[in-house]
C-alpha positions as CSV (number, residue, x, y, z in Angstrom):
1,M,-34.2,-25.8,-2.5
2,R,-36.9,-23.3,-2.5
3,I,-36.8,-20.4,-4.9
4,L,-36.2,-18.0,-2.1
5,S,-33.2,-20.0,-0.8
6,R,-31.7,-20.3,-4.2
7,Y,-32.2,-16.6,-4.8
8,I,-30.5,-15.6,-1.5
9,L,-27.7,-18.2,-1.8
10,K,-26.8,-17.0,-5.4
11,E,-26.4,-13.4,-4.3
12,F,-24.6,-14.4,-1.1
13,L,-22.0,-16.6,-2.9
14,G,-21.5,-13.8,-5.5
15,N,-20.6,-11.3,-2.8
16,L,-18.5,-13.9,-1.0
17,L,-16.4,-14.4,-4.1
18,L,-16.1,-10.6,-4.6
19,G,-14.9,-10.2,-1.1
20,L,-12.3,-13.1,-1.5
21,L,-10.9,-11.5,-4.6
22,I,-10.6,-8.0,-3.1
23,F,-9.4,-8.9,0.3
24,T,-6.9,-11.5,-1.0
25,F,-5.5,-8.9,-3.5
26,V,-5.1,-6.3,-0.7
27,L,-3.5,-8.6,1.8
28,I,-0.9,-10.0,-0.6
29,L,-0.3,-6.8,-2.6
30,D,3.1,-6.2,-1.0
31,H,4.2,-9.8,-1.8
32,L,2.9,-9.4,-5.4
33,F,5.3,-6.5,-5.9
34,E,8.1,-8.6,-4.3
35,L,7.4,-11.6,-6.5
36,A,7.2,-9.4,-9.6
37,D,10.6,-8.0,-8.8
38,L,12.0,-11.5,-8.4
39,L,10.6,-12.4,-11.8
40,L,11.5,-9.3,-13.7
41,N,14.6,-8.0,-12.1
42,K,16.2,-10.8,-10.1
43,G,16.3,-13.6,-12.6
44,V,14.0,-16.0,-10.7
45,G,12.2,-18.2,-13.2
46,L,8.5,-18.0,-13.9
47,W,7.7,-21.5,-12.5
48,L,9.4,-20.7,-9.2
49,T,7.6,-17.3,-9.0
50,L,4.2,-19.0,-9.6
51,K,4.9,-21.7,-7.1
52,L,5.8,-19.0,-4.5
53,L,2.5,-17.3,-5.3
54,L,0.5,-20.5,-4.9
55,L,2.1,-21.2,-1.6
56,L,1.5,-17.7,-0.4
57,L,-2.3,-17.6,-1.1
58,P,-3.3,-20.1,1.7
59,S,-1.7,-18.0,4.3
60,S,-4.1,-15.2,3.6
61,L,-7.2,-17.4,3.3
62,S,-7.5,-17.8,7.1
63,L,-8.3,-14.0,7.2
64,T,-9.9,-13.3,3.9
65,L,-12.6,-16.1,4.1
66,P,-14.1,-14.7,7.4
67,M,-13.8,-11.2,6.1
68,S,-15.6,-12.1,2.9
69,T,-18.3,-13.9,4.8
70,L,-19.0,-10.8,6.8
71,L,-19.0,-8.6,3.7
72,A,-21.3,-11.0,1.9
73,S,-23.8,-11.0,4.8
74,L,-23.8,-7.2,4.9
75,L,-24.2,-6.7,1.2
76,T,-26.7,-9.4,0.5
77,F,-29.1,-8.6,3.4
78,G,-28.5,-4.9,3.2
79,R,-29.8,-4.9,-0.4
80,L,-32.7,-7.2,0.4
81,S,-33.7,-4.9,3.3
82,E,-33.2,-1.7,1.3
83,N,-35.5,-3.0,-1.5
84,N,-38.1,-4.1,1.1
85,E,-37.7,-7.7,0.0
86,I,-37.3,-8.7,3.6
87,T,-40.6,-7.0,4.5
88,A,-42.3,-8.8,1.6
89,V,-41.0,-12.1,2.8
90,R,-42.2,-11.4,6.4
91,A,-45.6,-10.3,5.1
92,S,-46.0,-13.7,3.3
93,G,-45.8,-15.4,6.7
94,L,-42.4,-16.9,6.4
95,A,-40.2,-17.0,9.6
96,A,-36.8,-15.3,9.8
97,W,-35.1,-18.7,9.7
98,S,-36.5,-19.4,6.2
99,Y,-34.3,-16.7,4.6
100,V,-31.2,-16.8,6.8
101,K,-30.7,-20.6,7.0
102,T,-29.0,-20.8,3.6
103,P,-26.3,-18.1,4.3
104,F,-25.8,-19.7,7.7
105,A,-25.3,-23.1,6.0
106,A,-22.7,-21.5,3.6
107,A,-20.9,-19.9,6.6
108,L,-20.9,-23.2,8.4
109,V,-19.3,-24.9,5.4
110,C,-16.6,-22.2,5.5
111,S,-16.0,-22.7,9.2
112,V,-15.8,-26.5,8.8
113,F,-13.3,-26.0,6.0
114,L,-11.1,-23.7,8.1
115,M,-10.8,-26.1,10.9
116,P,-8.3,-28.5,9.1
117,F,-7.1,-25.6,7.0
118,N,-5.9,-23.5,10.0
119,T,-4.6,-26.3,12.0
120,L,-2.8,-28.4,9.3
121,W,-2.9,-27.1,5.7
122,A,-2.0,-23.4,6.2
123,P,1.0,-24.1,8.5
124,R,2.4,-26.6,5.9
125,A,1.9,-24.2,3.1
126,H,3.6,-21.4,5.1
127,S,6.5,-23.7,5.8
128,S,6.8,-24.8,2.2
129,F,6.8,-21.1,1.1
130,R,9.6,-20.2,3.5
131,Q,11.7,-23.2,2.5
132,L,11.3,-22.5,-1.2
133,Y,12.1,-18.8,-0.6
134,V,15.2,-19.8,1.3
135,Q,16.3,-22.0,-1.7
136,V,15.8,-19.0,-4.0
137,L,18.0,-16.8,-1.8
138,K,20.6,-19.5,-1.6
139,R,20.8,-19.7,-5.4
140,N,21.1,-15.9,-5.6
141,P,21.5,-14.2,-2.2
142,L,22.1,-10.9,-3.9
143,V,18.3,-10.6,-4.6
144,R,18.0,-9.4,-1.0
145,I,20.2,-6.3,-1.5
146,E,17.9,-3.4,-2.4
147,E,18.4,0.4,-2.6
148,K,18.1,2.3,0.7
149,T,17.1,-0.9,2.7
150,F,19.0,-2.5,5.5
151,V,19.6,-6.2,4.7
152,E,20.8,-8.6,7.4
153,I,23.4,-11.1,6.2
154,G,24.9,-13.1,9.1
155,E,26.4,-10.7,11.6
156,Y,26.4,-7.9,9.0
157,H,23.9,-5.2,8.0
158,V,24.2,-3.9,4.5
159,F,22.9,-0.6,3.2
160,V,23.1,0.6,-0.4
161,E,22.2,4.1,-1.6
162,R,21.9,3.2,-5.3
163,K,22.1,0.0,-7.3
164,D,22.3,-0.4,-11.0
165,R,20.0,-3.3,-12.0
166,K,21.9,-4.0,-15.2
167,T,25.5,-3.8,-14.1
168,Q,24.8,-4.6,-10.4
169,L,27.2,-1.7,-9.5
170,M,26.4,-0.4,-6.0
171,R,27.1,3.1,-4.8
172,G,27.2,4.4,-1.3
173,V,27.7,1.0,0.4
174,T,27.7,0.9,4.2
175,I,28.3,-2.3,6.0
176,Y,27.8,-2.6,9.8
177,K,29.0,-5.5,12.0
178,I,27.6,-5.6,15.5
179,P,28.5,-9.0,17.0
180,A,27.0,-10.3,20.2
181,D,30.5,-10.5,21.7
182,G,33.1,-8.2,20.2
183,A,33.8,-4.7,18.9
184,P,31.5,-3.1,16.3
185,L,32.7,-2.4,12.8
186,R,31.6,0.1,10.1
187,I,32.7,-0.1,6.5
188,F,31.9,2.6,3.9
189,A,32.7,2.5,0.2
190,E,31.8,4.9,-2.6
191,R,31.1,2.0,-4.9
192,G,31.4,-1.8,-5.1
193,T,30.1,-5.0,-6.5
194,A,29.0,-8.3,-4.9
195,S,29.2,-11.9,-6.1
196,V,28.2,-15.3,-4.7
197,E,30.9,-17.7,-3.6
198,G,29.2,-21.1,-4.2
199,S,26.8,-21.7,-1.3
200,Q,29.3,-20.4,1.3
201,G,28.7,-16.7,1.2
202,I,29.0,-13.3,-0.6
203,I,32.2,-11.5,-1.6
204,F,32.0,-7.7,-1.7
205,L,34.6,-5.9,-3.8
206,L,34.6,-2.4,-2.4
207,Q,36.4,0.7,-3.8
208,D,37.3,4.1,-2.3
209,G,36.2,3.8,1.3
210,S,37.1,3.6,4.9
211,I,36.9,1.2,7.8
212,Q,36.0,2.4,11.3
213,E,36.6,0.0,14.2
214,V,37.2,0.2,17.9
215,D,40.9,0.2,19.0
216,A,41.6,-3.2,20.7
217,S,44.0,-1.6,23.1
218,D,41.6,1.2,24.1
219,P,37.9,0.6,23.6
220,T,37.2,4.3,24.0
221,R,39.1,5.1,20.7
222,W,38.1,4.4,17.1
223,V,40.6,3.5,14.4
224,Y,40.0,4.9,10.9
225,T,41.6,3.1,7.9
226,S,41.2,4.3,4.3
227,F,41.4,1.9,1.3
228,K,41.4,2.0,-2.4
229,N,40.2,-1.6,-2.9
230,Y,38.9,-3.9,-0.2
231,Q,37.5,-7.4,-0.3
232,L,35.0,-8.6,2.3
233,F,33.6,-12.1,2.6
234,I,30.3,-12.5,4.5
235,P,29.2,-16.1,5.2
236,L,25.6,-17.0,4.7
237,V,23.3,-18.0,7.5
238,S,24.1,-21.5,8.8
239,Q,21.9,-24.4,7.9
240,Q,20.8,-24.8,11.5
241,A,19.5,-21.2,11.6
242,A,17.8,-21.6,8.2
243,S,16.0,-24.7,9.4
244,E,14.4,-23.0,12.5
245,R,10.6,-22.9,12.2
246,A,8.2,-20.2,13.4
247,L,5.0,-21.1,15.2
248,E,3.0,-20.3,12.0
249,E,4.8,-23.2,10.3
250,M,4.0,-25.8,12.9
251,D,0.7,-27.7,12.7
252,N,-1.3,-28.4,15.8
253,T,0.2,-31.9,16.2
254,E,3.7,-30.4,16.3
255,L,2.6,-27.7,18.7
256,R,1.1,-30.3,21.1
257,A,4.3,-32.3,20.9
258,E,6.3,-29.2,21.7
259,I,4.0,-28.5,24.7
260,G,4.6,-32.0,25.9
261,R,8.4,-31.4,25.8
262,L,8.0,-28.1,27.7
263,K,5.8,-29.8,30.3
264,A,8.4,-32.5,30.8
265,K,11.0,-29.8,31.5
266,K,8.5,-27.9,33.7
267,L,8.7,-24.8,31.4
268,P,5.8,-22.5,30.7
269,F,4.0,-22.8,27.3
270,P,1.3,-20.1,27.1
271,V,2.5,-19.0,23.7
272,L,2.0,-22.4,22.2
273,S,-1.4,-22.9,23.9
274,C,-2.6,-19.5,22.6
275,Q,-1.5,-20.4,19.1
276,I,-3.6,-23.6,19.1
277,H,-6.7,-21.8,20.6
278,L,-6.3,-19.0,18.1
279,R,-6.5,-21.3,15.1
280,W,-9.7,-22.9,16.3
281,A,-11.2,-19.5,17.2
282,L,-10.5,-18.0,13.8
283,A,-12.0,-21.1,12.1
284,L,-15.4,-20.2,13.7
285,T,-15.3,-16.6,12.6
286,P,-17.2,-17.1,9.3
287,L,-20.2,-18.4,11.3
288,L,-19.9,-15.6,13.9
289,F,-19.6,-12.9,11.2
290,A,-22.6,-14.2,9.3
291,G,-24.6,-14.2,12.6
292,L,-23.6,-10.6,13.2
293,G,-23.7,-9.3,9.6
294,I,-27.2,-10.5,8.7
295,P,-29.2,-8.9,11.5
296,L,-27.1,-5.8,11.4
297,A,-27.7,-5.3,7.7
298,I,-31.4,-5.8,8.1
299,R,-31.6,-3.3,11.0
300,L,-29.7,-0.6,9.0
301,H,-31.8,-0.9,5.8
302,R,-28.7,-0.1,3.7
303,G,-27.3,-2.2,0.9
304,G,-24.7,0.0,-0.8
305,R,-21.3,-1.6,-1.3
306,S,-19.5,1.4,0.2
307,I,-21.5,1.0,3.4
308,G,-21.0,-2.8,3.4
309,F,-17.2,-2.4,3.0
310,G,-17.0,0.3,5.6
311,L,-19.0,-1.7,8.2
312,S,-17.1,-4.9,7.5
313,L,-13.8,-3.2,7.9
314,L,-15.0,-1.6,11.2
315,I,-16.3,-4.9,12.6
316,M,-13.2,-6.8,11.6
317,V,-10.8,-4.2,13.1
318,L,-12.8,-4.3,16.4
319,Y,-12.8,-8.1,16.4
320,Y,-9.1,-8.5,15.6
321,V,-8.1,-5.9,18.2
322,L,-10.0,-7.9,20.8
323,V,-8.6,-11.3,19.7
324,M,-5.0,-10.0,19.4
325,G,-5.2,-8.1,22.7
326,G,-6.6,-11.2,24.4
327,T,-3.9,-13.4,22.8
328,A,-1.2,-11.0,24.0
329,A,-2.6,-11.2,27.5
330,G,-2.7,-15.0,27.4
331,Q,0.8,-15.3,26.1
332,R,2.1,-13.2,29.0
333,G,0.3,-15.4,31.5
334,L,-2.2,-12.7,32.6
335,M,-5.2,-14.8,31.7
336,P,-5.7,-18.5,30.9
337,P,-5.0,-19.1,27.2
338,W,-8.5,-20.4,26.4
339,L,-10.2,-17.5,28.0
340,A,-7.9,-14.9,26.5
341,V,-8.3,-16.1,22.9
342,W,-12.0,-17.1,23.0
343,M,-13.1,-13.9,24.7
344,A,-13.5,-12.0,21.3
345,N,-15.6,-14.8,19.9
346,A,-17.8,-14.7,23.0
347,V,-18.4,-11.0,22.6
348,M,-19.3,-11.5,18.9
349,L,-21.7,-14.3,19.7
350,A,-23.4,-12.3,22.5
351,T,-23.8,-9.3,20.1
352,S,-25.2,-11.6,17.3
353,I,-27.7,-13.2,19.6
354,R,-28.9,-9.8,20.8
355,L,-29.3,-8.4,17.3
356,Y,-31.0,-11.5,16.0
357,S,-33.5,-11.6,18.9
358,T,-34.4,-7.9,18.2
359,F,-35.1,-8.2,14.5
360,T,-37.0,-11.5,14.8
361,K,-39.5,-9.8,17.1
362,K,-40.5,-7.3,14.4
């Protein structure tokens, strides 16, 4: 490699790593607090917590790697342009391709990596994370019950005003039952505790409360019953419901198989088609972001990190608004799935070509 190529690649990769660290931390910050709570307050072991974290990281890489590529392009070439190094390179007679080819090669490697990653590895990691998390909840379903948070357990919704983390005593317990077919039910207790009954469900021991339910003989009337002590058993979610998989957990082979089954039944499948196209479109975003970020940074002649972060966030928001809006239109059948999803990439490519053609003429 030439000295210039090594010089640019070194700075580009450094900024790429910086972006990966920052964006990954920001995207999984909420999950980090949740995992820390599982480890410190809910009795989940260190190994299980680390395993959950390792399975969580791949789900964010599909977004953070393109974002980091854009940031690296803006920071690297913004600084080179601000320090007039690009002008010096041009004055030496070198063509524009001589100093952009190395970052483009790095972005191409990122895109090639994301192709199997988005279509195969990330869905499997997402599925493994959910299965492991469900196992943790089965071992101790009480970890889901938090203060001032509605928690869904089967047909019930549980709300707790305060919860002592040491004694597990709950105060201000409200439990709602709104079945699909049947009368609604509301239970309120001043205090109570909960325990796990094997793998079958949760037993609530409630004190000093009341039960409000619809009168079976007259649906317009409510019946209020006070109690000193009351025991309620809530079964856990069935194994069938727990085994259901989201689209994000299915790799492309499984999505195509599902499309084949829907075709055989003559049912629409735009949601599945959009999911497949979306994974391929996002895999190419590192290359598109590099193509947009490099000429944009050179034209602006600014290399500060605050400007780089601001521009990268603005461009990424615009791109993801376009791609999510197009995906929504494709899922509703308003546009062909391929056109709806790839429209954002086409806009990015056209803008990149326009910017690149203008700065190469200078």
